[in-house]
N, C-alpha and C positions, 0 to 999 in steps of 0.2 A: 279593098283597103289594104294599105303597105304593110308587111310585116317588120315589126321593129323588135331588134333585139338590145338588151341593156347587157353590158359587160361590167358586171359589178352590181352587187345588190343593197348598197348602203342607205344611207338617210336621203341623200339627193336623190339618187334613182327611185327610192320609195315615193317620195313625194310627188315626182313628176309623174309616175305611173298614177297615182291616185288622182291628180289634177287631171291627166289625160282620160280617166275612167269616168271621172265626173262630168266631162265635158264630150263625152260622145265616142271615144274609141272604145275598141272591143277588146276585152281581155284576151279573146282568142287569137288577137293580132300581136300581142306583146310577149316576148319571152325573155326570162332573166337567166342568164348564165353566172352563177356564183359558185365558188368552191366549198363554201361553208353550209353545211347542212342546217343548221338552224336557220340561217339567212334564207335559205330557198323555202323552209317551211313557213316562216313567216310571210313571205312574199306570196305564197300560195294561200295561204289563210286569210290575209288582209286583204288581197287584191283579187285572187282567182286566176293569175297568169300562169302559163307556162314555164316551168323552170328545168333547169339542166346544169351540170357540172362539167359540161363538154363544150368549151367555147368554140374550137373548130366545127362542130356539128352545128352549133347554135348559128354562127355566121353564114353558113354556107349558102343558105335560103334567104337570107335577109334583105331587105330593100333599104334599111335604115339600121345602123348600128351606132348605138350610143356608148361611148368609152366612159364609164363611171367608176375608174378606179383612182386611188391617189397617183399624184404626180411622179412620184418617187419610184413607182413600179410600172409606170405605162409602158417603157420600152420592153420589158419584160414581158408583159401580157400581150401587147400590140404585135410584136414583131411575128411569132408564130402564125397569126390570122392572115398574115399576107399571102399565103399559098392558097388559101379559100376564098379570095376576093376577085376571082377572074370576072365574076357578073357584076362587077363596079356598083356595087352598094354605096349609098351616102354615108359617110362617117362624120359623126357628131361627137366631138370633145368637149366636157365640161370640166377637164382638169386644168387647173389655173398655171399659167406660166410656159405651158407647152406650145411652141410655136408650130405653124403648119408645115414648115420645113422638116421638124424632127418626125411629125406624124407620117410625113410621105417617105422619109427614109426608113421607117420603120413597116410602113404598109403598101407603098406603092407610089409611085409619082403621077399616075394617071388617075387617082381617085378625087372625087369631089370631098372636100373637107370643110366642115363648118366648126368653128370655134364657137362656145357659147360660154359666157361667163354670168351664170345666175347667182342669186344670193340667198341667204338663209332665211328670210322672210318667204321665200317660196313653200317652206314647209307650212305655212298657213295660207297659202293662194294669195298671197300679197307679196309676191317676188318683183324684182326687177332684171331683167337679164337683157345684155347686149349679145348680137350674133354677127359673124364675119363669115364668109363663104369664100373658099379659096378660087372657085371657078363660078362662072353664071349658072344659076339652077334655073329649071324649069318653073314655071309659074305654080304647077301642081306641087314640085317638090319643095318650092319655097314656102308655099302655103302649109304645107304639111309640117316641116320644121316649126315654123312660127306658131301654129296651133298649139303644136307640142308644149313650148315654153309660155304661151300665151294663156294655157290652161292653169298656171300657177302664179299670174300676174302678169305684168306688163312686160313686152319684150319689143326690141327694136333691132333693126339692122345698122352695121356702121359699113363706111365705104372702105376702110383699109384696115389691115391687120393691127397696125399700130394703135388704132383707135381703142382696140380692146383691152390694152394698158391703161388708158384714160378710163375706160368702163369700170375696170378693176378698182382704180383709185377713187371713183366716185360711188357707184352701187355696189360692186363687189365687198369693198372694205367698209362701205358707208353706214351698214348698221352698226358697227362697233362704234362709230363716231357719237351717233345716236345714244347707244347705250352708255357711252362715256359721259354724255350731257347727262342722261337720266340718272346715274351715280351721283354726279355733283349736286343736281338739284333735289335729289332725295335726301342727301347727306345735309346740305343748307338747310331745307325746310324743317327738319327735325331740329337742327340748332335754332331755328327760329320758333318753334315751340309746337309745331305738329307732329302728331303720332305717325309712326311709320306707315301704317296702313292708308291713312288720309293723305299724306305726303305722296305717297306713291300713286293713288288713284287720281289726285289731284294733276301731278307730273304727267302721268300716261296719257289720259283723258285731254290734257291741253294739247299735248304731241299729236295726238290722233286728229283732235278738232282742227288744229292748225294746219296739218297735212290735208284734210278733206276740204277745209276752207280754199286752199290755194289750189287743189285739183279741180274744183268746180267755179273757181272765179276766174275772170279775166284780167283782173288787176295784176299788176307786176308785185313781185316780193317787195320792193321797195314801197309801192303804194298801200300793200296790204300791212306793212309794218306801221307805217304814217298813220293808217286808221286806228289802230291800237294806242297811239303815242299822242297824249295829249300836252299841248306846250307847259311846261312847267310842272309836269305830273310825275307819277311814280315810275311809269316805264319810260318816260324820258331821262330819268335819273340813272336806271339800270342800263338802258342804251348807251348813254354817254359813258357810263363806266366801262362796257365792252369795247366801245370805239377807242376810249384812252389806251386800253390794253393791245390794241391792233388785232380785234378778233379776226379780220379778213386775212391778215398777215399770218396769225396763227395758223390758220385752216389752209393757206397756200402753201406754207411750209410743210404740213402734214399731209397734203394730199399729193405734194410734187414728191415727198419722200416714197408715198406709196407707190405713185408711177414710177420711179426711178429702179424701186425695188422688183417691180412687175417687169421692166426692160431687164434687169440684170437676169432674173429667173429664167426668162425666154433666151437671152444670149448664152446662159450655162447650158440650156438643153438643146441649142441650136448646134452648140458646139464652136 
């Protein structure tokens, strides 16, 4: 089994490791390098993985290095590692907005780098992750990376780095879109007379059921919507109201805004 080192022991690293261990990875093949002692102790007690505060010692024997630190400190954390990467491990970055070019400038042009864009539902093994590799990976290497992220949900590869910005706009930021809809439905449901608990459970179970139905059905979204929408009925009245307000256009503007922000972040880091 490959030796996998996480640089950074925050929430996303913890949920990835938890999913990996549940899906057959060995705790003895995973190390977390983290400066905070409390975080190291938490990783040890929760997952039973090896921990250290020494990044350089950790990466020197790693086959895969997962950079799980915040974008604003990535350069300061990554640059010192370059001297210990002569053995050419695969670098996986889960930091939003940092392009391959910046990672290569910090770590070395010769390295294979994977950009991963997971989302927060990974914390409950229901994530969606887009993956891009700067160079072709071997079959075993690609399978290993994919298995790491499939352990916390759905994972797919995209063909070009610019697609990661689109992934950010769809699934990276996407949970917040649904939470916003949840907020609105919860508020209006209470205005219509339901108590908060009932309104919340009905809204959440409706969302979960709709998602499960869409995932298991061969019908298109349009067909699924029409199955619920009886002519002249309550659903049609609601749908026509959404359409009159140009709901699709609202989402287009929102998701395009997220895409442009992701591009701007990448351009800033690329210099």
